[in-house]
C-alpha positions in Angstrom: 6.8 14.3 20.0 6.1 10.8 18.3 3.5 8.8 20.0 2.1 4.9 19.2 -1.5 4.3 19.7 -3.8 1.6 19.0 -7.6 1.7 17.1 -10.0 -0.8 17.4 -12.0 -1.6 14.5 -14.3 -4.3 14.1 -12.3 -6.0 17.0 -9.2 -6.1 14.9 -6.7 -3.6 16.9 -4.7 -1.6 14.4 -1.4 -0.2 15.5 -0.2 3.5 14.4 2.7 5.7 14.9 1.9 9.6 14.8 3.7 13.0 14.6 1.2 15.6 15.7 1.0 18.8 13.9 -1.3 21.6 13.2 -0.9 21.4 9.5 -2.2 18.9 6.7 -2.9 15.2 7.8 -0.6 12.6 5.8 -1.4 8.9 6.5 1.1 6.4 5.3 0.2 2.9 4.5 2.7 -0.1 4.2 3.1 -2.9 1.6 3.4 -6.2 2.1 6.3 -7.4 3.5 6.9 -3.7 5.3 5.1 -2.1 8.0 3.9 1.2 9.3 6.8 1.8 11.2 9.3 2.1 8.4 7.7 5.3 7.2 9.3 7.1 10.0 12.4 7.4 8.2 10.8 9.5 5.7 9.4 12.1 8.2 12.2 14.2 8.7 12.4 15.2 5.3 8.5 16.2 5.4 7.1 19.8 6.5 7.2 20.1 10.3 3.7 21.5 10.6 2.2 18.3 8.9 0.6 15.8 11.3 2.0 12.5 10.3 0.4 9.0 11.0 1.9 5.4 9.7 -1.1 3.1 10.0 -1.0 -0.7 10.3 -3.4 -2.5 7.8 -5.9 -5.0 9.0 -5.4 -9.0 9.2 -5.8 -10.6 5.6 -8.4 -12.9 7.8 -10.3 -9.8 8.5 -10.8 -8.7 4.9 -10.4 -11.2 2.3 -10.9 -9.1 -0.4 -9.6 -5.5 -1.2 -12.8 -3.7 -1.1 -12.9 -4.6 2.7 -9.8 -2.8 3.6 -11.9 0.8 2.6 -14.2 0.6 5.5 -11.1 -0.5 7.9 -9.4 2.7 6.2 -12.3 5.0 6.7 -13.1 3.9 10.4 -9.3 4.6 11.3 -9.9 8.1 9.7 -12.7 8.7 11.9 -11.1 7.6 15.2 -8.5 9.7 14.1 -10.6 12.9 13.6 -8.9 13.4 10.1 -11.6 14.7 7.5 -9.1 15.3 4.7 -6.0 13.3 4.0 -3.3 13.0 1.9 -2.5 9.3 1.2 0.8 7.7 0.8 0.6 4.0 0.2 3.4 1.6 -0.7 2.8 -1.3 -2.9 -0.4 -3.2 -1.9 -1.0 0.1 0.5 -0.8 1.9 -2.4 -3.8 -0.2 -3.7 -5.5 0.4 -0.7 -5.2 4.2 -0.8 -6.4 4.2 -4.5 -9.6 2.3 -3.7 -10.1 4.9 -0.7 -9.8 7.7 -2.8 -12.0 6.5 -5.7 -14.6 5.5 -3.0 -14.5 8.6 -0.7 -13.2 11.5 -3.2 -14.2 14.1 -0.9 -11.8 13.0 2.2 -8.7 12.3 -0.2 -6.9 16.0 -1.2 -3.8 13.9 -2.8 -2.3 10.5 -3.5 1.0 9.2 -3.8 1.8 5.6 -4.8 4.9 4.0 -4.1 6.0 1.2 -6.1 2.3 0.5 -7.0 1.4 -1.3 -10.6 -1.9 -2.7 -11.7 -2.2 -6.4 -11.5 -2.1 -7.9 -14.9 -2.8 -11.6 -15.6 -1.6 -11.6 -19.0 2.0 -10.2 -18.0 2.2 -10.4 -14.0 5.1 -9.0 -12.0 7.5 -10.8 -10.1 5.8 -10.4 -6.8 2.3 -11.7 -8.6 3.9 -14.5 -10.2 5.4 -15.8 -6.9 1.6 -15.8 -5.3 -0.1 -17.0 -8.4 2.5 -19.7 -9.0 1.0 -21.3 -5.8 -2.2 -21.6 -7.6 -4.0 -18.5 -6.3 -5.8 -18.0 -9.6 -6.8 -21.6 -9.7 -9.3 -21.5 -7.1 -7.5 -23.4 -4.7 -8.6 -21.5 -1.7 -9.7 -24.6 0.3 -6.0 -25.8 0.1 -5.0 -22.7 2.5 -6.8 -24.5 5.1 -4.0 -27.1 5.1 -1.1 -26.1 7.8 1.4 -27.8 5.7 0.6 -26.0 2.5 0.7 -22.5 4.7 3.9 -23.5 6.3 5.6 -24.5 2.7 4.4 -21.1 1.4 5.6 -18.9 4.4 9.2 -20.9 4.1 9.1 -19.9 0.3 8.2 -16.3 1.0 10.5 -15.9 3.7 13.6 -17.5 1.5 12.9 -15.5 -1.5 11.8 -12.0 0.0 13.4 -12.2 3.1 10.2 -11.2 5.0 8.0 -12.2 7.8 4.4 -11.9 7.2 3.2 -12.7 10.8 -0.4 -12.4 11.2 -0.9 -11.8 7.3 0.0 -15.4 6.7 -3.6 -16.9 6.4 -5.9 -18.5 3.9 -7.4 -14.6 3.6 -4.4 -13.6 1.9 -5.2 -16.2 -1.0 -8.5 -14.7 -1.2 -7.1 -11.1 -1.2 -4.6 -11.9 -3.8 -7.2 -13.6 -6.4 -9.3 -10.3 -5.7 -6.4 -7.8 -6.6 -5.4 -10.0 -9.5 -9.0 -10.5 -11.1 -10.2 -6.8 -10.4 -10.6 -4.4 -13.3 -8.7 -1.4 -12.1 -8.7 1.0 -14.9 -12.4 2.3 -14.3 -11.4 2.9 -10.8 -8.1 4.7 -11.8 -9.9 6.8 -14.4 -12.2 8.0 -11.5 -9.3 9.6 -9.5 -10.1 13.3 -9.2 -7.1 14.1 -6.8 -3.6 15.0 -7.8 -1.6 12.1 -8.1 2.5 11.3 -7.7 3.6 8.1 -8.9 7.1 7.0 -7.5 9.3 4.0 -8.8 12.5 2.4 -8.7 14.3 2.0 -12.0 15.4 -1.5 -10.6 12.4 -2.8 -8.9 12.3 -6.3 -9.8 8.8 -7.0 -8.0 6.8 -4.5 -9.8 8.4 -3.4 -13.0 8.7 0.3 -13.4 7.6 -0.2 -17.1 4.0 -1.4 -15.7 3.9 1.7 -13.2 4.5 4.1 -16.1 1.5 2.3 -17.5 -0.5 3.1 -14.4 0.7 6.7 -14.5 -0.7 7.2 -18.1 -4.1 6.2 -16.9 -4.3 8.9 -14.4 -5.2 12.1 -15.8 -2.7 14.9 -14.8 -0.4 12.6 -12.4 3.3 13.3 -11.9 5.7 10.6 -12.6 9.3 10.0 -10.8 11.5 7.1 -11.6 14.3 6.9 -9.1 17.6 5.8 -10.5 19.0 2.6 -8.8 15.7 2.5 -6.8 14.4 -0.9 -5.9 10.9 -1.9 -4.9 11.1 -0.8 -1.2 12.1 3.0 -2.0 11.2 4.4 1.4 13.4 1.7 3.2 16.5 2.4 0.8 16.1 6.2 0.1 13.9 7.6 2.7 15.3 11.3 2.6 14.8 11.3 -1.1 11.3 10.0 -1.1 10.5 12.5 1.8 11.6 15.4 -0.4 9.7 14.3 -3.4 6.5 14.1 -1.5 7.3 17.6 0.0 8.0 19.0 -3.4 4.5 17.5 -4.5 2.9 18.9 -1.5 3.7 22.3 -2.7 3.0 21.8 -6.2 
């Protein structure tokens, strides 16, 4: 039986979806333009005894830089009674999961990164170019206080990505993207100690697979799977396959 719930952390309400189970706990984090409910399609392909939790990320207005996601996520795990966890993160959610695995290695037993690439100012992905084009790397955070600016960006994102950012669409997004794109990820990645699975779609236009393979090479002992004809939202497009690949990784 799948149930829904709400966690209250620092006056922020985070929704979650849970399939109880006596086995290992797997927590799924969404990326920008997705949501925690989308992971449910993957669950039928996972071991029946696993406890599965799809968790909403806090609004950017509450975090403003990537490091602040970590205490939110740790507090959520504590409230859910999760001591050891297998983290699965898509895109931005994968960076959040990676950050937690580095900060609290004793809590994360395995890590699955879906369509996750390290931001590169010299060779940004299409997704990063879209955001950076709006001046997010030009120290114009104050411009985001302009409602007209935000409405224009929101319309641009919805037209190009066909997504609705809802509560994530505020000036905190600008600050968070600046932080993500300026952060030196290589030392963090090299500190990872848990087993890691990297999944990419060969036709991903937002986070190029070649940049994903660069991340894979930085992680000692990582597993890499390139999904033929897969795009950025692999768990939307091929949920059964993603579930099977995660299940196989769990038993390795």
